[in-house]
N, C-alpha and C positions, 0 to 999 in steps of 0.2 A: 250749395245750389239746388233748392229745392225745387222739382218741375214736375209734369204729370205727364206730359208726353214728349216720346226721344225718337230720331229717327238716325239708323246707321246704315249707311250705303253700300256698308262691308262688314263680313263675321273674319273676324281677326283679325291679326294688327302684326305688322312688319317690324314693328318697333321693339318689342319684346321686353319691356319691363318689366323687370325683373319683383317689382311690387305689382303690379296690375289686375286691378279687383274683378276682373274678368274672368281673370285663369277660374276662378270661381265657379261661375256662371257655368265657363267649359263644363270643368269636372263635374259639376251636377248634369248634365246632357250628355255626360259619358264620351267626352272629345278631352283630347291631349289637351291640357293645362302646365306639364311641367314643357323639358328644353322644347317639346318639338310646337309649342303654341308660336305660332307666327309665321313657318314655316311655310305656310299655306294660306291662302286669302280666299274664302268665300264670297262670289259679287254678285249684288242683286241686280241683275242687268234691266227689273222693270223695275225699278225703285222707285223712277220719277213717274213712272203714267199711273203707278198707285198711288202715291202722294195727291196726283191732278185728282186722280177719283175722289180720292179721303176726301179733301176741299171742297170740293164740290156735292161735297154732302148737305141736306138741309140740316141735320143735325148738327150740320162743324159750329162753333162758336169764336171760330178765329183763335180760340186757346196759342199762346206763348210754346214751339217747338225747339227741345233740345236737340244739339246735333252733336254726336262726335260722344256721347255716357258711355256707349260701351266698344268703341272702337276710333281711330284716328281717320275722321273723315278727309283727312291729307297727306294720308301714307304716301309711298311711291306708287300703288297701284292706280292711285286717282289720279296718276297722270296720263295713263292709257285710255281709261274708261270715263273719267270728267263726270260720271254719276254725282259727284255732289252740287259742281257746276250744275247740273241740269234741274238738281233739287231746288236749289237756291233763288232758277232761273223763275220755280215753279212757285215758290213761295212769293215769291218779287210780285210774281202777277195777280196769286191773288189777294196780295195787301196781306200776309200774315207773318204777324213776328216770331222771330226767332234768335237763337245764339248758338252759337258754335263753342268749343273748347278744341282745340288743338297742338300741337306739339310740329307742326310742318310748316315752312315758310312760303310753301306753293300757295298759300293761300292769298299771294301778291295777283298772283294769276287774275284771280274772281276779284278784283275791287271794283271791276265798270259794274258787274254785278251786286256789289253789297253796298255801292253807291247807288244804282235805282232804288234797291231793299229798303235802305234806310230811309229815302225819300219818301217810302210809301208806310213804312210798318217800323215797328221800333226792333232795332237789330243791337244784339251786342256780342263782343268778341272775347273770350279769352284765352291770351297762352300763354302755357302750361311752362311753367320755370321752376324747377323746385330748387335749382342750384348752379353758381356760376362757377363750380370748383368743378377743374375740366377731368381728373381723377374721378371721385363719385358718379358725375353723369356715365361715363364711358363705361363704370360699372355697372352701374344702374339704368342706365337708357341707351341698350349695345345699338337699335336699331334708331336712331332720331339724330334730327340734325342740333348741330353746337348750339348751345343754350344764345351764346348773342349772336346768332343769326336769326332765332326767331327774336331778338328783340329789335333786329333789322328791321325785320319784316313789319313785326307791331309799327314800327315808326312809320312806316311805308302807308300800313292801314289810317292810323290816326290823323297824317297827315294828307288823307284822301278822305277825312272828315268824318269818318266812320268810328262808332263807338270803341275802345278795345281798352281790355286793361291786362293785369298777370295774376295769375295763380300759382300758388308756390304750394301745390299741394300732386305728390304727399310731402309732407315735412317728416324727416325720416331721424326716431329721435337717437342722440347721442353722434346724429351723423351730419346731418343739414339744418339742425336748431342751433348748431352753435351760433349765439350773436353774430361774429361777425362775416359770416356766413348769408345770414337773413340780409344782413344789413346792408351788404352787397346787393342781391339781389332785389331789393325796396331803391334802393340809388339807383341801380340799371334801369329798372322798371321806371323811375321819375324821370331817369336823363332821355330815357325811349319814347316818352310821352302819353305812359299809359294813364286812363282815366281814373283806375281804379287798382289796388292790390286784395288778394284774401286769400287764405291759406288754409289747410285740411292736414292734420295731421294723419300718418299712416292707419289702416284699419287692415287685416291680415283674417280673410274668411278662409275656408279648409278650401286646398285648391290654392289657393296665391299661399300661403300661410308656409304649406310643406316647402314650397319652391325658391319664395322668398328667403328662409331659414337653411336651406341650402348654400344659395348663394355667400349669404351672411356670414353661414362657418368658414367658408372658403374668402371672402374677403376680410371681415372685419369679425374672427373669430374671439376675441375679447370683448366682442356686445354681446355673444349668444348666451352664455346663461341672464342677462339682461332683459333680451327680448321674449327668452322662454318664459321668464318671471313675468312680465307684461302681460303677454296675450296667450299666458298659459289656460285661463279660462274662460275668455273675451274674445270677439274680435272686435268690437271699439275698446280704446282706450278711457279709464273715468274723466271728469271734466275737471280733476285735481294734475292730471297729468297734461290732458290739453289746453286748457285754458291758458295757461302761464305764457304759453309759445301762440296763442291767438293773441293776447292781451301784446307781446312785446312784436308781433306785425301789424297790429295797431297803431303802437304808438310811433313804431318808424315811420308808418304813414304821414302819420299830423308829421314828426321828424320831418319829413324832406316833402310835405306837402304836396303830397300824390293825390293829385284831382284832377277833373275833367279840364284840360286846357287846349282842347282844341281852338284853333283860325276859326277853322270854318267846322259847324256843326251839321250834319244831315240827320233831318229829322222829318218825321211824317206832317204835313198842312195841320193845327186842330181841326179837330169837329167843326162844323158850323154849329151857331146856337141855335136849338129849338125856342123860337120866339111865342108868346103866348099872344094869343089875339084878344085884345079887351073888345068888351059890346056894351 
């Protein structure tokens, strides 16, 4: 999911996912990236005001903004500060396109704002659902809402006319890449009304690598040698490792006919056509 501009109302994340790539950023900034990460969250209290000023610049071209690339915008602290909601209101007022990636069912609180934004600009929501397996979920995403709760939120968002799909990210080799587990997620996404499904395979940068492998040694010790071999000299796995998984998810997407089936599609009105004047 490439993007040029991102927005994160918070720094740090209470979800404490063991594989979170942001741990690498925190380490480079000389901030805690191990078990301490996520125990405190820094709040950008003026983020909506700064966003409004940036969108008003004459140089701003109305490009898409990705929300949640470095911290979940709907982690628990959002229930109090409501900064994500304020940012959505600013983006909607500016008719600026945006996307959101989240594991937080709290997003249903903001369906009204998302509907208004969808009528004004392109809006897309991704619910991250790496697995439905309860044991794997508890071990790898200790601070997150249960996966099926996220899917219920997805259903509510889609039924409201908003474009929303599922990201199986990250896929963990030897853990969540089993065909039956991937099938469970794609089938459940289809049943929840997802407009699309995509996946990414785990990558491990310094800062994340050490923390993840420590948890792997505790929870799946038999897989530690494989991971040490796969990620010995690289952050990203070779295509020979990742492409078979991506092809499998693509095949499942076709098999279960995951597509945009919204009964009501909220979309911005088409731009008026500029007619030429014949003389």
